[in-house]
C-alpha positions as CSV (number, residue, x, y, z in Angstrom):
1,X,-8.7,1.7,20.1
2,X,-9.1,3.7,16.9
3,X,-12.6,4.8,15.9
4,X,-11.8,4.9,12.2
5,X,-9.6,2.4,10.3
6,X,-7.8,3.4,7.1
7,X,-8.8,1.3,4.1
8,X,-7.0,3.2,1.3
9,X,-5.3,6.3,0.0
10,X,-6.4,8.2,-3.1
11,X,-3.5,7.9,-5.5
12,X,-4.7,9.8,-8.5
13,X,-7.8,10.6,-10.7
14,X,-9.0,8.1,-13.3
15,X,-10.6,9.7,-16.3
16,X,-12.6,12.9,-16.2
17,X,-15.8,11.8,-14.6
18,X,-14.7,11.9,-11.0
19,X,-13.3,8.4,-10.5
20,X,-10.2,7.9,-8.4
21,X,-7.5,5.3,-8.2
22,X,-7.2,4.1,-4.6
23,X,-4.3,2.2,-3.2
24,X,-5.8,-0.2,-0.7
25,X,-4.3,-0.3,2.8
26,X,-6.6,-3.2,3.7
27,X,-5.5,-6.8,3.3
28,X,-8.4,-7.5,0.9
29,X,-8.8,-5.0,-1.9
30,X,-12.1,-6.6,-2.8
31,X,-13.4,-5.2,0.5
32,X,-14.5,-2.0,-1.3
33,X,-17.3,-3.9,-3.0
34,X,-18.9,-4.5,0.4
35,X,-18.6,-0.9,1.5
36,X,-21.4,1.7,1.0
37,X,-19.5,4.6,2.4
38,X,-15.9,5.8,3.2
39,X,-14.7,8.8,5.0
40,X,-12.3,11.1,3.3
41,X,-9.9,12.8,5.8
42,X,-8.6,16.1,4.3
43,X,-6.7,17.0,7.5
44,X,-9.2,19.7,8.2
45,X,-12.4,17.9,7.9
46,X,-13.9,14.4,7.5
47,X,-16.1,14.0,4.5
48,X,-18.4,11.0,4.1
49,X,-18.5,9.7,0.6
50,X,-21.0,7.1,-0.7
51,X,-19.5,4.6,-3.1
52,X,-21.4,4.5,-6.4
53,X,-19.3,1.7,-8.0
54,X,-16.0,-0.1,-7.8
55,X,-13.7,-1.7,-10.4
56,X,-10.1,-2.8,-10.3
57,X,-7.0,-2.0,-12.3
58,X,-3.7,-3.7,-11.3
59,X,-3.2,-3.1,-7.6
60,X,-5.7,-0.2,-7.4
61,X,-9.4,-0.1,-6.7
62,X,-11.1,2.5,-8.9
63,X,-13.9,4.2,-7.0
64,X,-16.7,6.5,-8.1
65,X,-18.5,8.5,-5.4
66,X,-22.1,9.7,-5.6
67,X,-22.3,13.4,-6.4
68,X,-18.7,13.7,-7.7
69,X,-19.0,13.7,-11.4
70,X,-16.0,15.8,-12.5
71,X,-12.3,15.4,-12.2
72,X,-12.1,18.9,-10.8
73,X,-14.3,17.9,-7.8
74,X,-11.9,15.2,-6.7
75,X,-8.4,16.1,-8.0
76,X,-7.7,18.2,-4.9
77,X,-7.9,15.1,-2.7
78,X,-5.0,13.2,-4.3
79,X,-2.9,11.6,-1.5
80,X,-5.6,11.8,1.1
81,X,-6.6,8.7,3.1
82,X,-10.0,7.0,3.2
83,X,-11.3,5.5,6.4
84,X,-14.3,3.4,7.5
85,X,-16.0,3.5,10.9
86,X,-14.9,0.6,13.1
87,X,-18.4,-0.9,13.0
88,X,-18.1,-1.2,9.2
89,X,-14.6,-2.7,9.2
90,X,-14.0,-6.3,8.2
91,X,-14.7,-8.8,10.9
92,X,-11.6,-10.3,12.4
93,X,-10.8,-14.0,12.8
94,X,-9.2,-15.5,15.9
95,X,-5.7,-14.2,16.4
96,X,-6.2,-11.3,14.0
97,X,-5.9,-7.6,15.0
98,X,-6.3,-4.3,13.4
99,X,-2.8,-2.8,12.9
100,X,-4.1,0.6,14.0
101,X,-4.9,-0.9,17.4
102,X,-1.5,-2.5,17.7
103,X,0.8,0.5,16.9
104,X,2.4,1.8,20.2
105,X,1.8,-1.4,22.2
106,X,4.4,-2.3,24.8
107,X,6.4,-5.4,23.8
108,X,7.6,-7.7,26.6
109,X,9.6,-10.9,26.7
110,X,8.1,-14.1,28.0
111,X,9.5,-13.4,31.5
112,X,7.7,-10.0,31.5
113,X,10.8,-7.8,30.9
114,X,10.0,-4.7,28.9
115,X,11.6,-5.1,25.4
116,X,10.3,-2.1,23.4
117,X,7.4,-0.6,21.6
118,X,5.6,-1.7,18.5
119,X,6.4,0.9,15.8
120,X,4.9,-0.6,12.7
121,X,3.7,-3.8,11.1
122,X,5.3,-4.9,7.8
123,X,3.0,-7.0,5.7
124,X,4.9,-9.6,3.7
125,X,3.7,-12.5,1.6
126,X,4.4,-15.3,4.1
127,X,3.7,-13.6,7.5
128,X,3.6,-10.1,9.0
129,X,6.7,-8.7,10.6
130,X,6.5,-6.6,13.7
131,X,8.9,-3.7,13.8
132,X,9.8,-3.1,17.5
133,X,11.7,0.0,18.7
134,X,13.9,-1.2,21.5
135,X,16.2,1.1,23.5
136,X,18.7,-1.6,24.0
137,X,18.7,-3.2,20.5
138,X,17.4,-0.5,18.2
139,X,14.9,-1.5,15.6
140,X,14.2,-5.2,15.8
141,X,12.1,-7.2,13.3
142,X,10.0,-9.9,14.9
143,X,8.2,-12.4,12.6
144,X,4.5,-12.6,13.5
145,X,4.5,-16.4,13.9
146,X,3.3,-18.5,16.8
147,X,6.9,-19.4,17.8
148,X,7.7,-15.7,18.4
149,X,4.4,-14.0,19.3
150,X,3.1,-15.6,22.4
151,X,0.2,-13.3,23.3
152,X,-1.4,-10.1,22.0
153,X,-3.5,-8.3,24.6
154,X,-5.2,-5.2,23.1
155,X,-7.0,-4.4,26.3
156,X,-3.7,-4.4,28.2
157,X,-1.8,-2.7,25.3
158,X,0.8,-5.5,25.5
159,X,2.5,-8.0,23.2
160,X,4.4,-10.9,24.7
161,X,7.2,-12.3,22.6
162,X,9.7,-15.1,22.5
163,X,13.1,-13.9,21.2
164,X,14.4,-16.7,18.9
165,X,18.1,-16.9,18.4
166,X,19.4,-14.5,15.9
167,X,16.6,-11.9,16.2
168,X,18.8,-9.5,18.3
């Protein structure tokens, strides 16, 4: 399981006082209001940043970090991801999973036959869609509904599915 979970990506600067527009990669953009700190991953280092304040504009969260008061101090981080430690991540409800924990899981059919590997999760309005890379069928889209997803076992790194007619 991942130690850090991505909550957003710095899209651009906002004004000249060090604020940034962040595109949320969490299912609840208002989540930033509850966070005290995020971790900026530059690719070379991980920098903890304390959140001073949060506001919203369209689909973006606008964050201001303590100690960053100038556009020049933050501009170089455009396009970089922001993470939180797992213990600060949003609590999951029953039958909810962090996408980062699911990527790469083995996908098997209800009779236990290996079907493929989970490549990605597409978040749509109605339900998520699991993108499975299958050697036999290529890329297969499986709706994340109870009729198709029979079991998700993070400890065993396995998802059991029912292939409804028309999916392959």
